[in-house]
C-alpha positions, 0 to 999 in steps of 0.5 A: 461413382456418385453412388460411391461418394454417397456411401462415403458421405452416409456411412464412412464420414460420420464414423470417421468424424467421430473417430477423429474427434475421439479424445484418447486417439487425439491424445496419443497422436499429439503425445507421439508428436511430442517425441518427434523433435528428439528423434529428428535430433538423434537422427542427425547424429546418426547420419553424421556417424555413418556418412557414406564418404570414402575415408570418413571413418579414418579421418574422424579416428585420426582427429577424435580418437578410436572411440569417436563413433561411440561418443558421437552417438551419445545423443542417439541414446538420449533421444531414441532410448527415452521415447516411451518416457516422453510419450508417457508424459505427452499422452497424459498431458494432452489428455488432461488438457482435453478434460481441462484438469492440471495437465502438468500433474497428470503428465508427472503422475503418468510418468511415475506410473510407467516407471512403477510398472517397469521392472528395474532389471537389466541384462549383464554379462560378466567377463568370461561368461557366455550368457547374460544374467538379470541384475536388479537396480537399473532402468532397462533401456529396451522398455523406456525406448520404442518397445515400451510405447504401448505400455506407456500409452495405455498407462498414460490413458489409465492414469489420467482417467483415474486422475481426472475422475478424482479431481472432478469429484473434488476428492482433493486437498485444498489449501487456503487462498494465500498459498502460491498456486504452484504449491496448491496444485501440487497438493490437489494432485496428491490424492489422485496421484496416490490412487493412481500409483496404488492401482498400478502397484497392486496390478504389478504385484498381481502380474508378477505371480502370473506367467506374464510377470510384467505389464510389458510382457503381457502387452508384447504378447497380446497386443504388440506382436499381432499388431506389429505383424499386421502393420509390418506386412504388405497387406497391412500397409495397403489397408492403412493407405486405403483408409488414409485415402478414403478418409481424406476423400471425405475431407478428414485428415486420414493420416492423423486418424490412421496414424493415431492407431498405427503410428506407434507400430511404425515407430517401433519398427523404425527403431528396430531398424535403427538399432540394427543399423547402428550396430552394423550399417551393412547388416540386413535390416529387419523391416520394410514398413516403417514410418519413413516408408510412408512419409518418404516413398508413398506420400510424395508431395503429401497424402495421395502423392500429389506432387506429380499433380502439382507439376502437371498443373504447373506445366500442362494446365490450360484452365486459369484455375488450375494454372493458378493453383499449380503455381500456388501448390508447387512450393508446399508440394515440394515439402510434402504439404498438399492442402492447396491441392486437396481442397483447392482443386478440389480432390475432396468429394470429387468423383473424378479425382478420388479414383487416382487419389486412392489408386496412386498410393496403393500402387506405390506401396506395392512397388516400393515394398516389392523393391525393398523386400527383393533387395533392389532398394535399400530399406529405411535405416531408422533415421527419422528424416522429417516428412517435409524433406524434399524427395531425392534428399530424403530417400538418400538420407533415410536409407543411410546414404544409399542412392537406390532410395532416391532412385525409387522416389523418382520412379514413384514420382513418374508412376504417380504422374502417369496415373494422375495425368489422364484424370488431370487432363479430363478435369482441366478440360472441364474447368477450361470449358466452364471458364469459356462458358463464363466468359461468353456470358455478357456482363451487366455493363456490356448488356447496357452498352448494347441496349 
């Protein structure tokens, strides 16, 4: 095990550290986080629209009319269906901040570049027609929502790189000092913004004469489909979880690093489930692997599923260190925050505890995937339940009101407890022995009295 830790320190930790500090991945992660409050708000209305209460639909129809559900779900479209727009602005804004250039202008230019790359065509089915025709003049919801995430992120990075290089080379329009700063910044962004939009415009004209026809099609074919197939599979989920745990074992925020790459895929898969669920709450959902799959069923108590470890410390610890840590960690652990355990126990760089810390999430991933794929447990419905929501509640809400989601969380908790417990006992005994050894050493005052 010591050799394994040495390999982590020498080979994995430096590389992972450089990845964690990579500004583009950080910008993607922070840009996606910008959309999360909107998704949670939209999810709240989605939950209200499909509350699993007998007679609920009839009650709402009597009070608010037959079209109550359509009107209640307006905020869902206003949040989920603009996901790519928000991410386009957010990624560019955060990346520009890291380059220390005007972030607001960079975000606005990125948003314009994304819309320039998006064909304004929407499907329309006329009365009596069987097939839809494409009509110009409308912004397609499918591309400004989750399906457009990859294009939004790529263009945000490209546009911001062009923008900051022109700014840093001082190829800008400068106004006199007496001009208000907001007006001056607008003119500073004029030349870089023109350059960005010209590049995207020319690229779009070229793509339109190719079989791909648009940025969205080329990204879907070359990037989105292969990554979605990998990210949505059991193998891909295990690899992602393994990487997260290995990074955390060295003290790096594994979820943030891996999530920067896989997060857009899992959000897209989540939104696919949401659209099917919104059309028919009883329909078979297409995806098991979504962002909620990891947040709510695998990382119970935080990365490593350490809520079980917090409970074990609280109830069974003999050493004073782990008793105190258990009392400190239980409240954050209920809300899936586990830094007190990860760094206080510690798990980081601990040869004994790294074993269950890596093993538990992998086992839970396999158990949860098989249970959902086999139909024993309801799949995540696409509702963006906050990752801090306690278990049982979150499992019920995230599956559209299915109790099976909560039951699986309870089962996963006890699986984690069973795997962690032997290692916890060994670590607790070691700490108790250390404390007894320290207590047996006389203090200076005691020594002085004996003399």
